[in-house]
DRENPA-3360 file (N, C-alpha, C; in nm, 2 decimals, always signed):
BEGIN
1 = MKRIFQYK = +8.05/-1.04/+5.55/+8.13/-0.97/+5.45/+8.22/-1.07/+5.39 ~ +8.28/-1.16/+5.47/+8.38/-1.26/+5.42/+8.31/-1.35/+5.32 ~ +8.18/-1.39/+5.35/+8.11/-1.48/+5.27/+8.08/-1.41/+5.13 ~ +8.04/-1.29/+5.13/+8.01/-1.22/+5.01/+8.13/-1.21/+4.92 ~ +8.25/-1.18/+4.98/+8.37/-1.18/+4.91/+8.41/-1.31/+4.84 ~ +8.39/-1.42/+4.92/+8.41/-1.55/+4.87/+8.32/-1.58/+4.75 ~ +8.19/-1.54/+4.76/+8.10/-1.57/+4.66/+8.14/-1.49/+4.53 ~ +8.18/-1.37/+4.54/+8.22/-1.29/+4.42/+8.34/-1.35/+4.35;
9 = ISAVFSAL = +8.44/-1.40/+4.43/+8.56/-1.46/+4.38/+8.52/-1.59/+4.31 ~ +8.43/-1.67/+4.37/+8.38/-1.79/+4.31/+8.31/-1.76/+4.18 ~ +8.23/-1.66/+4.17/+8.16/-1.63/+4.05/+8.25/-1.58/+3.94 ~ +8.35/-1.51/+3.98/+8.45/-1.46/+3.88/+8.53/-1.58/+3.82 ~ +8.57/-1.67/+3.91/+8.64/-1.79/+3.86/+8.55/-1.87/+3.77 ~ +8.43/-1.89/+3.80/+8.33/-1.97/+3.72/+8.32/-1.90/+3.59 ~ +8.30/-1.77/+3.58/+8.29/-1.70/+3.46/+8.41/-1.71/+3.37 ~ +8.53/-1.70/+3.43/+8.66/-1.72/+3.36/+8.67/-1.86/+3.30;
17 = IVVFTILG = +8.63/-1.96/+3.38/+8.63/-2.10/+3.33/+8.55/-2.11/+3.20 ~ +8.43/-2.05/+3.21/+8.33/-2.06/+3.09/+8.40/-1.99/+2.97 ~ +8.45/-1.87/+2.99/+8.51/-1.80/+2.88/+8.62/-1.87/+2.82 ~ +8.72/-1.92/+2.90/+8.83/-2.00/+2.85/+8.79/-2.13/+2.78 ~ +8.69/-2.19/+2.83/+8.64/-2.31/+2.77/+8.58/-2.28/+2.63 ~ +8.50/-2.17/+2.62/+8.45/-2.13/+2.49/+8.56/-2.09/+2.39 ~ +8.66/-2.02/+2.44/+8.77/-1.98/+2.36/+8.85/-2.10/+2.31 ~ +8.87/-2.20/+2.40/+8.94/-2.32/+2.36/+8.87/-2.40/+2.26;
25 = IALSAYCS = +8.74/-2.41/+2.27/+8.67/-2.48/+2.17/+8.67/-2.41/+2.03 ~ +8.66/-2.28/+2.04/+8.66/-2.20/+1.91/+8.80/-2.21/+1.85 ~ +8.91/-2.20/+1.93/+9.04/-2.21/+1.88/+9.08/-2.34/+1.82 ~ +9.03/-2.45/+1.89/+9.06/-2.58/+1.83/+8.98/-2.60/+1.70 ~ +8.86/-2.55/+1.69/+8.79/-2.56/+1.56/+8.86/-2.49/+1.45 ~ +8.91/-2.37/+1.49/+8.98/-2.28/+1.39/+9.10/-2.35/+1.34 ~ +9.18/-2.40/+1.44/+9.31/-2.47/+1.40/+9.29/-2.59/+1.32 ~ +9.19/-2.68/+1.36/+9.18/-2.80/+1.29/+9.13/-2.77/+1.15;
33 = DSTKPPAV = +9.04/-2.67/+1.13/+8.99/-2.64/+0.99/+9.10/-2.58/+0.90 ~ +9.20/-2.51/+0.96/+9.30/-2.45/+0.88/+9.40/-2.54/+0.83 ~ +9.42/-2.66/+0.89/+9.52/-2.75/+0.84/+9.45/-2.87/+0.78 ~ +9.32/-2.88/+0.77/+9.25/-2.99/+0.71/+9.28/-2.98/+0.56 ~ +9.33/-3.09/+0.50/+9.36/-3.08/+0.36/+9.23/-3.09/+0.28 ~ +9.23/-3.03/+0.16/+9.11/-3.03/+0.07/+9.09/-3.17/+0.01 ~ +8.97/-3.20/-0.03/+8.94/-3.33/-0.10/+9.01/-3.32/-0.24 ~ +9.09/-3.43/-0.26/+9.15/-3.44/-0.39/+9.13/-3.58/-0.45;
41 = PVKSMVTM = +9.11/-3.60/-0.58/+9.09/-3.50/-0.68/+8.96/-3.42/-0.66 ~ +8.95/-3.30/-0.72/+8.82/-3.23/-0.72/+8.73/-3.29/-0.81 ~ +8.61/-3.31/-0.77/+8.50/-3.38/-0.84/+8.48/-3.31/-0.98 ~ +8.48/-3.39/-1.09/+8.44/-3.34/-1.22/+8.53/-3.23/-1.27 ~ +8.66/-3.22/-1.23/+8.75/-3.12/-1.27/+8.89/-3.17/-1.28 ~ +8.96/-3.13/-1.38/+9.10/-3.17/-1.39/+9.17/-3.11/-1.27 ~ +9.25/-3.19/-1.20/+9.31/-3.14/-1.07/+9.46/-3.17/-1.08 ~ +9.54/-3.07/-1.03/+9.68/-3.08/-1.01/+9.70/-3.06/-0.86;
49 = VDLGAKKC = +9.75/-3.16/-0.79/+9.78/-3.15/-0.65/+9.93/-3.15/-0.63 ~ +9.98/-3.05/-0.55/+10.12/-3.04/-0.52/+10.13/-3.09/-0.37 ~ +10.20/-3.20/-0.35/+10.22/-3.25/-0.21/+10.36/-3.20/-0.17 ~ +10.37/-3.12/-0.07/+10.49/-3.06/-0.02/+10.49/-3.02/+0.12 ~ +10.56/-2.92/+0.15/+10.56/-2.86/+0.29/+10.60/-2.72/+0.27 ~ +10.54/-2.64/+0.36/+10.56/-2.49/+0.36/+10.70/-2.45/+0.39 ~ +10.78/-2.54/+0.45/+10.91/-2.51/+0.49/+11.02/-2.58/+0.41 ~ +10.98/-2.65/+0.31/+11.08/-2.72/+0.22/+11.11/-2.62/+0.11;
57 = IPCKMMAP = +11.24/-2.61/+0.08/+11.30/-2.50/-0.01/+11.23/-2.52/-0.15 ~ +11.24/-2.63/-0.22/+11.17/-2.63/-0.36/+11.02/-2.61/-0.35 ~ +10.96/-2.65/-0.24/+10.82/-2.62/-0.22/+10.79/-2.47/-0.21 ~ +10.88/-2.40/-0.13/+10.87/-2.26/-0.12/+10.88/-2.19/-0.26 ~ +10.97/-2.24/-0.34/+10.99/-2.19/-0.47/+10.87/-2.21/-0.56 ~ +10.80/-2.31/-0.54/+10.68/-2.34/-0.62/+10.55/-2.26/-0.57 ~ +10.55/-2.22/-0.45/+10.43/-2.15/-0.39/+10.38/-2.04/-0.48 ~ +10.46/-1.94/-0.52/+10.41/-1.83/-0.60/+10.36/-1.88/-0.74;
65 = ILEKLEKA = +10.42/-1.98/-0.79/+10.37/-2.04/-0.92/+10.23/-2.10/-0.90 ~ +10.21/-2.18/-0.79/+10.09/-2.24/-0.76/+9.98/-2.13/-0.74 ~ +10.01/-2.03/-0.67/+9.92/-1.92/-0.64/+9.87/-1.86/-0.77 ~ +9.97/-1.83/-0.86/+9.94/-1.77/-0.99/+9.85/-1.86/-1.08 ~ +9.89/-1.99/-1.08/+9.81/-2.08/-1.16/+9.67/-2.11/-1.11 ~ +9.66/-2.11/-0.98/+9.53/-2.13/-0.91/+9.43/-2.02/-0.96 ~ +9.48/-1.89/-0.97/+9.40/-1.78/-1.01/+9.37/-1.79/-1.16 ~ +9.48/-1.82/-1.24/+9.46/-1.83/-1.38/+9.37/-1.94/-1.43;
73 = YSGKAAIV = +9.37/-2.05/-1.36/+9.29/-2.17/-1.40/+9.15/-2.18/-1.32 ~ +9.12/-2.07/-1.25/+9.00/-2.07/-1.17/+8.88/-2.11/-1.25 ~ +8.80/-2.21/-1.21/+8.69/-2.26/-1.29/+8.72/-2.35/-1.40 ~ +8.85/-2.37/-1.44/+8.89/-2.46/-1.55/+8.96/-2.58/-1.49 ~ +9.04/-2.56/-1.39/+9.12/-2.68/-1.33/+9.14/-2.64/-1.19 ~ +9.16/-2.74/-1.10/+9.18/-2.72/-0.96/+9.33/-2.73/-0.94 ~ +9.39/-2.63/-0.88/+9.53/-2.64/-0.84/+9.54/-2.64/-0.69 ~ +9.58/-2.75/-0.63/+9.57/-2.77/-0.49/+9.71/-2.80/-0.42;
81 = FIDVWENK = +9.74/-2.74/-0.31/+9.86/-2.76/-0.23/+9.82/-2.83/-0.10 ~ +9.89/-2.94/-0.07/+9.87/-3.01/+0.06/+10.01/-3.02/+0.13 ~ +10.01/-2.97/+0.25/+10.13/-2.97/+0.33/+10.14/-3.11/+0.40 ~ +10.23/-3.20/+0.35/+10.23/-3.34/+0.41/+10.31/-3.34/+0.54 ~ +10.37/-3.24/+0.58/+10.43/-3.23/+0.72/+10.32/-3.20/+0.82 ~ +10.22/-3.13/+0.78/+10.11/-3.10/+0.87/+10.00/-3.21/+0.86 ~ +10.00/-3.28/+0.74/+9.90/-3.38/+0.71/+9.97/-3.51/+0.67 ~ +10.03/-3.58/+0.76/+10.12/-3.69/+0.73/+10.04/-3.80/+0.65;
89 = EEAQKFGI = +9.91/-3.82/+0.69/+9.83/-3.93/+0.63/+9.82/-3.91/+0.48 ~ +9.83/-3.78/+0.43/+9.81/-3.75/+0.29/+9.93/-3.81/+0.21 ~ +10.05/-3.81/+0.26/+10.17/-3.87/+0.20/+10.15/-4.02/+0.18 ~ +10.09/-4.08/+0.27/+10.07/-4.23/+0.26/+9.95/-4.25/+0.16 ~ +9.85/-4.17/+0.17/+9.73/-4.18/+0.08/+9.77/-4.18/-0.06 ~ +9.86/-4.09/-0.10/+9.91/-4.07/-0.24/+10.03/-4.15/-0.27 ~ +10.09/-4.22/-0.17/+10.21/-4.30/-0.19/+10.33/-4.22/-0.24 ~ +10.35/-4.11/-0.17/+10.47/-4.03/-0.21/+10.59/-4.06/-0.12;
97 = SAIPTQIF = +10.71/-4.05/-0.18/+10.83/-4.08/-0.10/+10.92/-3.96/-0.10 ~ +10.89/-3.85/-0.18/+10.98/-3.73/-0.18/+10.89/-3.61/-0.21 ~ +10.93/-3.49/-0.16/+10.85/-3.38/-0.18/+10.94/-3.27/-0.25 ~ +10.88/-3.19/-0.33/+10.74/-3.19/-0.37/+10.71/-3.29/-0.47 ~ +10.59/-3.34/-0.48/+10.54/-3.43/-0.58/+10.41/-3.37/-0.63 ~ +10.40/-3.36/-0.76/+10.28/-3.32/-0.83/+10.21/-3.43/-0.89 ~ +10.08/-3.44/-0.87/+10.00/-3.55/-0.93/+9.89/-3.48/-1.01 ~ +9.87/-3.52/-1.13/+9.76/-3.47/-1.22/+9.65/-3.57/-1.24;
105 = FDADGKEV = +9.53/-3.53/-1.21/+9.41/-3.61/-1.23/+9.32/-3.56/-1.34 ~ +9.26/-3.65/-1.41/+9.16/-3.61/-1.51/+9.03/-3.58/-1.44 ~ +8.93/-3.53/-1.52/+8.80/-3.49/-1.46/+8.73/-3.61/-1.40 ~ +8.77/-3.73/-1.44/+8.70/-3.85/-1.38/+8.77/-3.89/-1.25 ~ +8.88/-3.82/-1.21/+8.95/-3.86/-1.09/+9.06/-3.96/-1.11 ~ +9.09/-4.00/-1.23/+9.20/-4.09/-1.26/+9.33/-4.02/-1.26 ~ +9.43/-4.08/-1.20/+9.57/-4.02/-1.21/+9.62/-4.04/-1.35 ~ +9.67/-3.92/-1.41/+9.72/-3.92/-1.54/+9.87/-3.93/-1.54;
113 = TRHTGFMP = +9.94/-3.85/-1.45/+10.08/-3.85/-1.44/+10.12/-3.79/-1.31 ~ +10.25/-3.82/-1.27/+10.30/-3.75/-1.15/+10.45/-3.71/-1.18 ~ +10.49/-3.61/-1.10/+10.63/-3.56/-1.12/+10.68/-3.54/-0.97 ~ +10.81/-3.57/-0.95/+10.87/-3.55/-0.82/+10.98/-3.44/-0.84 ~ +10.98/-3.34/-0.75/+11.08/-3.24/-0.75/+11.01/-3.11/-0.79 ~ +11.09/-3.00/-0.80/+11.04/-2.87/-0.85/+10.99/-2.89/-0.99 ~ +10.87/-2.83/-1.01/+10.82/-2.83/-1.15/+10.79/-2.69/-1.19 ~ +10.86/-2.65/-1.30/+10.84/-2.51/-1.34/+10.70/-2.48/-1.40;
121 = EDAIVEQL = +10.66/-2.36/-1.40/+10.53/-2.31/-1.44/+10.50/-2.36/-1.58 ~ +10.60/-2.35/-1.68/+10.57/-2.38/-1.82/+10.54/-2.54/-1.83 ~ +10.60/-2.62/-1.74/+10.58/-2.76/-1.75/+10.44/-2.80/-1.70 ~ +10.40/-2.72/-1.59/+10.26/-2.74/-1.54/+10.16/-2.70/-1.64 ~ +10.18/-2.59/-1.71/+10.09/-2.54/-1.81/+10.08/-2.64/-1.93 ~ +10.20/-2.69/-1.97/+10.21/-2.78/-2.07/+10.13/-2.91/-2.04 ~ +10.14/-2.96/-1.91/+10.07/-3.08/-1.88/+9.92/-3.06/-1.87 ~ +9.88/-2.95/-1.82/+9.73/-2.92/-1.82/+9.68/-2.90/-1.96;
129 = SKMGVKL = +9.76/-2.84/-2.05/+9.72/-2.83/-2.19/+9.70/-2.97/-2.25 ~ +9.79/-3.06/-2.23/+9.78/-3.20/-2.28/+9.65/-3.26/-2.23 ~ +9.61/-3.22/-2.11/+9.49/-3.28/-2.06/+9.36/-3.20/-2.10 ~ +9.38/-3.11/-2.19/+9.26/-3.04/-2.25/+9.22/-2.91/-2.18 ~ +9.31/-2.86/-2.09/+9.27/-2.74/-2.01/+9.36/-2.63/-2.07 ~ +9.29/-2.53/-2.13/+9.36/-2.41/-2.18/+9.34/-2.29/-2.09 ~ +9.44/-2.21/-2.10/+9.43/-2.08/-2.02/+9.33/-1.99/-2.08;
% end
């Protein structure tokens, strides 16, 4: 009887180890994908990237503007946000020293201009218009 009991406990622990291992793998894949920054600039498309952080005050103020413009320019221009506090290598990659920083790329992937600090919606629309992207 004692041996059967030990076998059942051993089987339960083995099953739990397998379940937790699978959950851990799934969770790590989910977490790493959720913070992985998108490829910028977007190939063959005018791109505006906003490099900031979800917890920075001016960045929080820009979030609804970026969401609105992302929908408005869907298929015409890429509006991308990258959190540089979660993806520190992106700050180095783009050579930024302050957040938020907005960088505009033409359809060939060449940097056209950059702006540091809060950028109002009308200024973003104006820059995209100068680059040939109309609403």
